[in-house]
Predicted model as a PDB file, atoms N, CA, C, CB and O in Angstrom, pLDDT in the B-factor column:
MODEL        1                                                                  
ATOM      1  N   MET A   1      -0.837  69.130  20.203  1.00 51.00           N  
ATOM      2  CA  MET A   1      -1.175  68.951  18.842  1.00 51.00           C  
ATOM      3  C   MET A   1      -1.217  70.422  18.181  1.00 51.00           C  
ATOM      4  CB  MET A   1      -2.579  68.151  18.720  1.00 51.00           C  
ATOM      5  O   MET A   1      -2.058  71.272  18.473  1.00 51.00           O  
ATOM      6  N   ARG A   2      -0.186  70.585  17.254  1.00 61.00           N  
ATOM      7  CA  ARG A   2      -0.073  71.956  16.443  1.00 61.00           C  
ATOM      8  C   ARG A   2      -1.400  71.973  15.502  1.00 61.00           C  
ATOM      9  CB  ARG A   2       1.453  72.037  15.428  1.00 61.00           C  
ATOM     10  O   ARG A   2      -1.816  71.027  14.832  1.00 61.00           O  
ATOM     11  N   GLY A   3      -1.978  73.298  15.616  1.00 64.00           N  
ATOM     12  CA  GLY A   3      -3.178  73.437  14.832  1.00 64.00           C  
ATOM     13  C   GLY A   3      -4.379  72.896  14.949  1.00 64.00           C  
ATOM     14  O   GLY A   3      -5.201  72.788  14.038  1.00 64.00           O  
ATOM     15  N   ALA A   4      -4.528  72.484  16.272  1.00 68.00           N  
ATOM     16  CA  ALA A   4      -5.824  71.793  16.803  1.00 68.00           C  
ATOM     17  C   ALA A   4      -6.900  72.815  16.711  1.00 68.00           C  
ATOM     18  CB  ALA A   4      -5.699  71.251  18.360  1.00 68.00           C  
ATOM     19  O   ALA A   4      -8.062  72.432  16.574  1.00 68.00           O  
ATOM     20  N   SER A   5      -6.606  74.128  16.778  1.00 67.00           N  
ATOM     21  CA  SER A   5      -7.806  75.076  16.696  1.00 67.00           C  
ATOM     22  C   SER A   5      -7.456  76.143  15.734  1.00 67.00           C  
ATOM     23  CB  SER A   5      -8.198  75.727  18.110  1.00 67.00           C  
ATOM     24  O   SER A   5      -7.212  77.240  16.236  1.00 67.00           O  
ATOM     25  N   PRO A   6      -7.380  76.028  14.393  1.00 77.00           N  
ATOM     26  CA  PRO A   6      -6.854  77.082  13.525  1.00 77.00           C  
ATOM     27  C   PRO A   6      -7.677  78.070  13.386  1.00 77.00           C  
ATOM     28  CB  PRO A   6      -6.524  76.688  12.299  1.00 77.00           C  
ATOM     29  O   PRO A   6      -8.760  77.781  12.879  1.00 77.00           O  
ATOM     30  N   GLY A   7      -7.506  79.090  13.664  1.00 84.00           N  
ATOM     31  CA  GLY A   7      -8.520  80.514  13.610  1.00 84.00           C  
ATOM     32  C   GLY A   7      -9.360  80.687  14.749  1.00 84.00           C  
ATOM     33  O   GLY A   7     -10.107  81.661  14.845  1.00 84.00           O  
ATOM     34  N   ASP A   8      -9.274  79.753  15.662  1.00 88.00           N  
ATOM     35  CA  ASP A   8     -10.275  79.879  16.824  1.00 88.00           C  
ATOM     36  C   ASP A   8      -9.328  80.006  18.148  1.00 88.00           C  
ATOM     37  CB  ASP A   8     -11.367  78.470  16.912  1.00 88.00           C  
ATOM     38  O   ASP A   8      -8.853  79.063  18.780  1.00 88.00           O  
ATOM     39  N   HIS A   9      -9.183  81.273  18.391  1.00 90.00           N  
ATOM     40  CA  HIS A   9      -8.330  81.716  19.538  1.00 90.00           C  
ATOM     41  C   HIS A   9      -8.909  81.475  20.895  1.00 90.00           C  
ATOM     42  CB  HIS A   9      -8.045  83.160  19.426  1.00 90.00           C  
ATOM     43  O   HIS A   9      -8.185  81.478  21.890  1.00 90.00           O  
ATOM     44  N   THR A  10     -10.302  81.248  20.965  1.00 93.00           N  
ATOM     45  CA  THR A  10     -10.884  80.950  22.152  1.00 93.00           C  
ATOM     46  C   THR A  10     -10.616  79.499  22.558  1.00 93.00           C  
ATOM     47  CB  THR A  10     -12.293  81.242  22.069  1.00 93.00           C  
ATOM     48  O   THR A  10     -10.451  79.251  23.753  1.00 93.00           O  
ATOM     49  N   ALA A  11     -10.564  78.581  21.696  1.00 91.00           N  
ATOM     50  CA  ALA A  11     -10.399  77.206  21.782  1.00 91.00           C  
ATOM     51  C   ALA A  11      -8.975  76.915  22.072  1.00 91.00           C  
ATOM     52  CB  ALA A  11     -10.858  76.539  20.562  1.00 91.00           C  
ATOM     53  O   ALA A  11      -8.630  76.157  22.978  1.00 91.00           O  
ATOM     54  N   ALA A  12      -8.041  77.621  21.171  1.00 90.00           N  
ATOM     55  CA  ALA A  12      -6.625  77.600  21.350  1.00 90.00           C  
ATOM     56  C   ALA A  12      -6.374  77.859  22.782  1.00 90.00           C  
ATOM     57  CB  ALA A  12      -5.911  78.602  20.461  1.00 90.00           C  
ATOM     58  O   ALA A  12      -5.712  77.041  23.419  1.00 90.00           O  
ATOM     59  N   PHE A  13      -6.884  79.018  23.399  1.00 92.00           N  
ATOM     60  CA  PHE A  13      -6.279  79.446  24.756  1.00 92.00           C  
ATOM     61  C   PHE A  13      -6.998  78.492  25.837  1.00 92.00           C  
ATOM     62  CB  PHE A  13      -6.569  81.154  25.099  1.00 92.00           C  
ATOM     63  O   PHE A  13      -6.446  78.375  26.931  1.00 92.00           O  
ATOM     64  N   ALA A  14      -8.034  77.900  25.622  1.00 93.00           N  
ATOM     65  CA  ALA A  14      -8.610  76.856  26.446  1.00 93.00           C  
ATOM     66  C   ALA A  14      -7.757  75.630  26.430  1.00 93.00           C  
ATOM     67  CB  ALA A  14      -9.997  76.520  25.992  1.00 93.00           C  
ATOM     68  O   ALA A  14      -7.538  75.015  27.474  1.00 93.00           O  
ATOM     69  N   ARG A  15      -7.304  75.284  25.360  1.00 91.00           N  
ATOM     70  CA  ARG A  15      -6.485  74.095  25.222  1.00 91.00           C  
ATOM     71  C   ARG A  15      -5.189  74.343  25.831  1.00 91.00           C  
ATOM     72  CB  ARG A  15      -6.318  73.680  23.798  1.00 91.00           C  
ATOM     73  O   ARG A  15      -4.688  73.460  26.527  1.00 91.00           O  
ATOM     74  N   TYR A  16      -4.560  75.507  25.634  1.00 90.00           N  
ATOM     75  CA  TYR A  16      -3.363  75.834  26.367  1.00 90.00           C  
ATOM     76  C   TYR A  16      -3.358  75.814  27.903  1.00 90.00           C  
ATOM     77  CB  TYR A  16      -2.989  77.100  25.967  1.00 90.00           C  
ATOM     78  O   TYR A  16      -2.414  75.389  28.569  1.00 90.00           O  
ATOM     79  N   GLU A  17      -4.563  76.341  28.430  1.00 93.00           N  
ATOM     80  CA  GLU A  17      -4.804  76.505  29.813  1.00 93.00           C  
ATOM     81  C   GLU A  17      -4.827  74.982  30.334  1.00 93.00           C  
ATOM     82  CB  GLU A  17      -6.205  77.368  30.101  1.00 93.00           C  
ATOM     83  O   GLU A  17      -4.129  74.672  31.299  1.00 93.00           O  
ATOM     84  N   GLU A  18      -5.680  73.990  29.652  1.00 92.00           N  
ATOM     85  CA  GLU A  18      -5.791  72.761  30.118  1.00 92.00           C  
ATOM     86  C   GLU A  18      -4.664  71.906  30.162  1.00 92.00           C  
ATOM     87  CB  GLU A  18      -6.666  72.217  29.496  1.00 92.00           C  
ATOM     88  O   GLU A  18      -4.512  71.045  31.028  1.00 92.00           O  
ATOM     89  N   ARG A  19      -3.653  72.195  28.982  1.00 88.00           N  
ATOM     90  CA  ARG A  19      -2.318  71.346  29.174  1.00 88.00           C  
ATOM     91  C   ARG A  19      -1.426  71.951  30.082  1.00 88.00           C  
ATOM     92  CB  ARG A  19      -1.525  71.144  27.880  1.00 88.00           C  
ATOM     93  O   ARG A  19      -0.624  71.228  30.672  1.00 88.00           O  
ATOM     94  N   MET A  20      -1.443  73.331  30.312  1.00 89.00           N  
ATOM     95  CA  MET A  20      -0.426  73.933  31.108  1.00 89.00           C  
ATOM     96  C   MET A  20      -0.581  74.163  32.565  1.00 89.00           C  
ATOM     97  CB  MET A  20      -0.168  75.085  30.581  1.00 89.00           C  
ATOM     98  O   MET A  20       0.294  74.546  33.341  1.00 89.00           O  
ATOM     99  N   ARG A  21      -1.935  73.848  32.851  1.00 90.00           N  
ATOM    100  CA  ARG A  21      -2.282  74.138  34.392  1.00 90.00           C  
ATOM    101  C   ARG A  21      -1.682  73.172  35.430  1.00 90.00           C  
ATOM    102  CB  ARG A  21      -3.847  74.076  34.613  1.00 90.00           C  
ATOM    103  O   ARG A  21      -1.470  73.493  36.600  1.00 90.00           O  
ATOM    104  N   PRO A  22      -1.422  71.937  34.891  1.00 85.00           N  
ATOM    105  CA  PRO A  22      -0.826  70.903  35.931  1.00 85.00           C  
ATOM    106  C   PRO A  22       0.675  71.306  36.174  1.00 85.00           C  
ATOM    107  CB  PRO A  22      -0.908  69.274  35.346  1.00 85.00           C  
ATOM    108  O   PRO A  22       1.139  71.306  37.314  1.00 85.00           O  
ATOM    109  N   PHE A  23       1.399  71.640  35.101  1.00 83.00           N  
ATOM    110  CA  PHE A  23       2.561  72.156  35.203  1.00 83.00           C  
ATOM    111  C   PHE A  23       2.880  73.389  36.152  1.00 83.00           C  
ATOM    112  CB  PHE A  23       2.836  72.405  34.009  1.00 83.00           C  
ATOM    113  O   PHE A  23       3.732  73.394  37.041  1.00 83.00           O  
ATOM    114  N   VAL A  24       2.036  74.434  35.796  1.00 87.00           N  
ATOM    115  CA  VAL A  24       2.010  75.698  36.476  1.00 87.00           C  
ATOM    116  C   VAL A  24       1.794  75.357  38.005  1.00 87.00           C  
ATOM    117  CB  VAL A  24       0.850  76.662  35.871  1.00 87.00           C  
ATOM    118  O   VAL A  24       2.513  75.710  38.939  1.00 87.00           O  
ATOM    119  N   ALA A  25       0.607  74.567  38.057  1.00 86.00           N  
ATOM    120  CA  ALA A  25       0.189  74.286  39.584  1.00 86.00           C  
ATOM    121  C   ALA A  25       1.353  73.700  40.409  1.00 86.00           C  
ATOM    122  CB  ALA A  25      -1.065  73.207  39.673  1.00 86.00           C  
ATOM    123  O   ALA A  25       1.706  74.109  41.515  1.00 86.00           O  
ATOM    124  N   LEU A  26       1.893  72.691  39.719  1.00 82.00           N  
ATOM    125  CA  LEU A  26       3.013  71.942  40.540  1.00 82.00           C  
ATOM    126  C   LEU A  26       4.283  73.018  40.755  1.00 82.00           C  
ATOM    127  CB  LEU A  26       3.572  70.467  39.632  1.00 82.00           C  
ATOM    128  O   LEU A  26       4.869  73.095  41.835  1.00 82.00           O  
ATOM    129  N   ASN A  27       4.561  73.669  39.833  1.00 79.00           N  
ATOM    130  CA  ASN A  27       5.660  74.573  40.088  1.00 79.00           C  
ATOM    131  C   ASN A  27       5.268  75.828  41.047  1.00 79.00           C  
ATOM    132  CB  ASN A  27       6.178  75.079  38.704  1.00 79.00           C  
ATOM    133  O   ASN A  27       6.133  76.320  41.773  1.00 79.00           O  
ATOM    134  N   GLN A  28       4.097  76.271  41.031  1.00 82.00           N  
ATOM    135  CA  GLN A  28       3.613  77.175  42.078  1.00 82.00           C  
ATOM    136  C   GLN A  28       3.812  76.621  43.523  1.00 82.00           C  
ATOM    137  CB  GLN A  28       2.130  77.458  41.841  1.00 82.00           C  
ATOM    138  O   GLN A  28       4.364  77.232  44.438  1.00 82.00           O  
ATOM    139  N   SER A  29       3.254  75.309  43.587  1.00 80.00           N  
ATOM    140  CA  SER A  29       3.368  74.621  44.750  1.00 80.00           C  
ATOM    141  C   SER A  29       4.807  74.481  45.484  1.00 80.00           C  
ATOM    142  CB  SER A  29       2.854  73.378  44.445  1.00 80.00           C  
ATOM    143  O   SER A  29       4.927  74.332  46.700  1.00 80.00           O  
ATOM    144  N   LEU A  30       5.778  74.546  44.651  1.00 78.00           N  
ATOM    145  CA  LEU A  30       6.956  74.434  45.012  1.00 78.00           C  
ATOM    146  C   LEU A  30       7.660  75.784  45.831  1.00 78.00           C  
ATOM    147  CB  LEU A  30       7.581  74.055  43.802  1.00 78.00           C  
ATOM    148  O   LEU A  30       8.707  75.766  46.479  1.00 78.00           O  
ATOM    149  N   ALA A  31       6.837  76.838  45.615  1.00 73.00           N  
ATOM    150  CA  ALA A  31       7.229  78.282  46.270  1.00 73.00           C  
ATOM    151  C   ALA A  31       6.619  78.135  47.788  1.00 73.00           C  
ATOM    152  CB  ALA A  31       6.449  79.763  45.342  1.00 73.00           C  
ATOM    153  O   ALA A  31       7.130  78.701  48.754  1.00 73.00           O  
ATOM    154  N   THR A  32       5.486  77.320  47.865  1.00 75.00           N  
ATOM    155  CA  THR A  32       4.919  77.439  49.201  1.00 75.00           C  
ATOM    156  C   THR A  32       5.266  76.066  50.059  1.00 75.00           C  
ATOM    157  CB  THR A  32       3.282  77.696  49.066  1.00 75.00           C  
ATOM    158  O   THR A  32       5.134  76.014  51.282  1.00 75.00           O  
ATOM    159  N   GLY A  33       5.707  75.012  49.282  1.00 72.00           N  
ATOM    160  CA  GLY A  33       5.997  73.986  49.986  1.00 72.00           C  
ATOM    161  C   GLY A  33       6.974  74.004  51.187  1.00 72.00           C  
ATOM    162  O   GLY A  33       6.823  73.312  52.194  1.00 72.00           O  
ATOM    163  N   ASN A  34       7.947  74.834  50.983  1.00 72.00           N  
ATOM    164  CA  ASN A  34       9.077  74.963  52.105  1.00 72.00           C  
ATOM    165  C   ASN A  34       9.354  76.381  52.117  1.00 72.00           C  
ATOM    166  CB  ASN A  34      10.496  74.095  51.824  1.00 72.00           C  
ATOM    167  O   ASN A  34      10.409  76.759  51.608  1.00 72.00           O  
ATOM    168  N   PRO A  35       8.456  77.328  52.691  1.00 74.00           N  
ATOM    169  CA  PRO A  35       8.805  78.784  52.618  1.00 74.00           C  
ATOM    170  C   PRO A  35      10.127  79.087  53.204  1.00 74.00           C  
ATOM    171  CB  PRO A  35       7.779  79.623  53.319  1.00 74.00           C  
ATOM    172  O   PRO A  35      10.442  78.626  54.302  1.00 74.00           O  
ATOM    173  N   GLY A  36      10.949  79.879  52.481  1.00 76.00           N  
ATOM    174  CA  GLY A  36      12.177  80.366  52.948  1.00 76.00           C  
ATOM    175  C   GLY A  36      13.275  79.265  52.681  1.00 76.00           C  
ATOM    176  O   GLY A  36      14.427  79.482  53.058  1.00 76.00           O  
ATOM    177  N   GLY A  37      12.955  78.112  52.055  1.00 76.00           N  
ATOM    178  CA  GLY A  37      13.931  77.143  51.762  1.00 76.00           C  
ATOM    179  C   GLY A  37      13.624  76.453  50.438  1.00 76.00           C  
ATOM    180  O   GLY A  37      12.551  76.507  49.838  1.00 76.00           O  
ATOM    181  N   PRO A  38      14.784  75.761  50.050  1.00 77.00           N  
ATOM    182  CA  PRO A  38      14.603  75.036  48.613  1.00 77.00           C  
ATOM    183  C   PRO A  38      13.423  74.018  48.531  1.00 77.00           C  
ATOM    184  CB  PRO A  38      15.955  74.195  48.232  1.00 77.00           C  
ATOM    185  O   PRO A  38      12.985  73.384  49.491  1.00 77.00           O  
ATOM    186  N   ALA A  39      13.037  73.962  47.427  1.00 74.00           N  
ATOM    187  CA  ALA A  39      11.931  72.741  47.205  1.00 74.00           C  
ATOM    188  C   ALA A  39      12.819  71.436  47.471  1.00 74.00           C  
ATOM    189  CB  ALA A  39      11.180  72.696  45.463  1.00 74.00           C  
ATOM    190  O   ALA A  39      14.043  71.385  47.357  1.00 74.00           O  
ATOM    191  N   ALA A  40      11.955  70.378  47.852  1.00 77.00           N  
ATOM    192  CA  ALA A  40      12.380  69.062  47.990  1.00 77.00           C  
ATOM    193  C   ALA A  40      12.952  68.587  46.661  1.00 77.00           C  
ATOM    194  CB  ALA A  40      11.255  68.197  48.466  1.00 77.00           C  
ATOM    195  O   ALA A  40      12.370  69.071  45.690  1.00 77.00           O  
ATOM    196  N   GLU A  41      13.837  67.851  46.416  1.00 81.00           N  
ATOM    197  CA  GLU A  41      14.467  67.457  45.174  1.00 81.00           C  
ATOM    198  C   GLU A  41      13.262  66.629  44.490  1.00 81.00           C  
ATOM    199  CB  GLU A  41      15.917  66.557  45.420  1.00 81.00           C  
ATOM    200  O   GLU A  41      12.968  66.896  43.324  1.00 81.00           O  
ATOM    201  N   ALA A  42      12.623  65.715  45.134  1.00 76.00           N  
ATOM    202  CA  ALA A  42      11.569  64.761  44.704  1.00 76.00           C  
ATOM    203  C   ALA A  42      10.480  65.820  43.994  1.00 76.00           C  
ATOM    204  CB  ALA A  42      10.899  63.809  46.100  1.00 76.00           C  
ATOM    205  O   ALA A  42      10.194  65.653  42.808  1.00 76.00           O  
ATOM    206  N   SER A  43       9.985  66.729  44.630  1.00 76.00           N  
ATOM    207  CA  SER A  43       8.982  67.630  44.471  1.00 76.00           C  
ATOM    208  C   SER A  43       9.488  68.465  43.043  1.00 76.00           C  
ATOM    209  CB  SER A  43       8.811  68.571  45.907  1.00 76.00           C  
ATOM    210  O   SER A  43       8.725  68.629  42.091  1.00 76.00           O  
ATOM    211  N   ALA A  44      10.778  68.915  43.066  1.00 74.00           N  
ATOM    212  CA  ALA A  44      11.139  69.532  41.912  1.00 74.00           C  
ATOM    213  C   ALA A  44      11.310  68.704  40.629  1.00 74.00           C  
ATOM    214  CB  ALA A  44      12.270  70.175  42.186  1.00 74.00           C  
ATOM    215  O   ALA A  44      11.000  69.130  39.517  1.00 74.00           O  
ATOM    216  N   ALA A  45      11.805  67.537  40.858  1.00 77.00           N  
ATOM    217  CA  ALA A  45      11.782  66.586  39.694  1.00 77.00           C  
ATOM    218  C   ALA A  45      10.285  66.081  39.236  1.00 77.00           C  
ATOM    219  CB  ALA A  45      12.667  65.308  40.105  1.00 77.00           C  
ATOM    220  O   ALA A  45      10.015  65.710  38.093  1.00 77.00           O  
ATOM    221  N   HIS A  46       9.454  66.130  40.226  1.00 74.00           N  
ATOM    222  CA  HIS A  46       7.992  65.817  39.679  1.00 74.00           C  
ATOM    223  C   HIS A  46       7.470  67.086  38.810  1.00 74.00           C  
ATOM    224  CB  HIS A  46       6.880  65.527  41.014  1.00 74.00           C  
ATOM    225  O   HIS A  46       6.846  66.946  37.758  1.00 74.00           O  
ATOM    226  N   ALA A  47       7.772  68.229  39.329  1.00 73.00           N  
ATOM    227  CA  ALA A  47       7.317  69.388  38.490  1.00 73.00           C  
ATOM    228  C   ALA A  47       8.106  69.483  37.295  1.00 73.00           C  
ATOM    229  CB  ALA A  47       7.392  70.698  39.218  1.00 73.00           C  
ATOM    230  O   ALA A  47       7.440  69.972  36.383  1.00 73.00           O  
ATOM    231  N   LYS A  48       9.268  69.198  36.968  1.00 73.00           N  
ATOM    232  CA  LYS A  48       9.861  69.364  35.901  1.00 73.00           C  
ATOM    233  C   LYS A  48       9.250  68.473  34.743  1.00 73.00           C  
ATOM    234  CB  LYS A  48      11.195  69.161  36.171  1.00 73.00           C  
ATOM    235  O   LYS A  48       9.131  68.813  33.566  1.00 73.00           O  
ATOM    236  N   ASN A  49       8.892  67.277  35.306  1.00 73.00           N  
ATOM    237  CA  ASN A  49       8.252  66.208  34.434  1.00 73.00           C  
ATOM    238  C   ASN A  49       6.738  66.362  34.147  1.00 73.00           C  
ATOM    239  CB  ASN A  49       8.449  64.857  35.094  1.00 73.00           C  
ATOM    240  O   ASN A  49       6.176  65.636  33.327  1.00 73.00           O  
ATOM    241  N   ALA A  50       6.156  67.237  34.778  1.00 70.00           N  
ATOM    242  CA  ALA A  50       4.708  67.426  34.707  1.00 70.00           C  
ATOM    243  C   ALA A  50       4.165  67.811  33.290  1.00 70.00           C  
ATOM    244  CB  ALA A  50       4.319  68.496  35.697  1.00 70.00           C  
ATOM    245  O   ALA A  50       2.964  67.734  33.031  1.00 70.00           O  
ATOM    246  N   LEU A  51       5.161  68.255  32.331  1.00 67.00           N  
ATOM    247  CA  LEU A  51       4.665  68.852  31.043  1.00 67.00           C  
ATOM    248  C   LEU A  51       5.167  67.718  30.174  1.00 67.00           C  
ATOM    249  CB  LEU A  51       5.264  70.432  30.629  1.00 67.00           C  
ATOM    250  O   LEU A  51       6.269  67.185  30.305  1.00 67.00           O  
ATOM    251  N   SER A  52       4.254  67.404  29.275  1.00 67.00           N  
ATOM    252  CA  SER A  52       4.300  66.420  28.066  1.00 67.00           C  
ATOM    253  C   SER A  52       4.276  67.232  26.836  1.00 67.00           C  
ATOM    254  CB  SER A  52       3.063  65.372  28.037  1.00 67.00           C  
ATOM    255  O   SER A  52       3.325  67.979  26.603  1.00 67.00           O  
ATOM    256  N   LEU A  53       5.214  67.125  26.091  1.00 63.00           N  
ATOM    257  CA  LEU A  53       5.230  67.809  24.943  1.00 63.00           C  
ATOM    258  C   LEU A  53       4.329  67.134  23.661  1.00 63.00           C  
ATOM    259  CB  LEU A  53       6.689  67.949  24.630  1.00 63.00           C  
ATOM    260  O   LEU A  53       4.029  67.633  22.576  1.00 63.00           O  
ATOM    261  N   ASN A  54       4.057  65.946  24.167  1.00 65.00           N  
ATOM    262  CA  ASN A  54       3.566  64.880  23.142  1.00 65.00           C  
ATOM    263  C   ASN A  54       2.002  64.991  23.262  1.00 65.00           C  
ATOM    264  CB  ASN A  54       4.142  63.245  23.498  1.00 65.00           C  
ATOM    265  O   ASN A  54       1.520  64.937  24.394  1.00 65.00           O  
ATOM    266  N   GLY A  55       1.236  65.131  22.253  1.00 56.00           N  
ATOM    267  CA  GLY A  55      -0.244  64.897  22.109  1.00 56.00           C  
ATOM    268  C   GLY A  55      -0.853  66.144  22.753  1.00 56.00           C  
ATOM    269  O   GLY A  55      -2.076  66.277  22.805  1.00 56.00           O  
TER     270      GLY A  55                                                      
ENDMDL                                                                          
END                                                                             
């Protein structure tokens, strides 16, 4: 939601963290899920779809 925290950077950063954390965590787990090898296709697909740009 654009403009959810106009002028309040503390609230804006908290909202950013809340919305991005699941996406970041899934993608970071791809790096440790299969050390030295590629991520499983299902894991990669799940991580790509973890971020919703709506709401």
